[in-house]
Residue, then its C-alpha position, 0 to 999 in steps of 0.5 A: m845182399e844185405k837188406l837196406t833196412s838192416k842199419p842206418r844208411t847214407l845218401k850215397e848208399l841209398a843212391i847206389a842201391y837205386s842206381v842213381s846219382k846222389k843229386t837225383f836221389k835228393g830230388w826224389l826225396s823232395i817229393e811231397e810224399l817223402k817230406e816226412v823222411k827229413p831231416k836226417t841225423g848227421y850223415y845217416y838216414s835212420i832205419k825207420q826213414v829208410e823203411i819209409i823211402i822203400e815204401h814210397l819208392g819200392e825195393p831197389f833192384 
């Protein structure tokens, strides 16, 4: 499987990687520790933002 941090990712791609709905994943991003992730550029989270998400939520399984 391709690493999540290999390219910018959409909300949908990240939600699928964590096996949750987009609504649930958006809720996770509203947690105080993840406030630094926002705002995304267009539809994509940058590689750095994806790294921060993985740092706080752990590797998806």
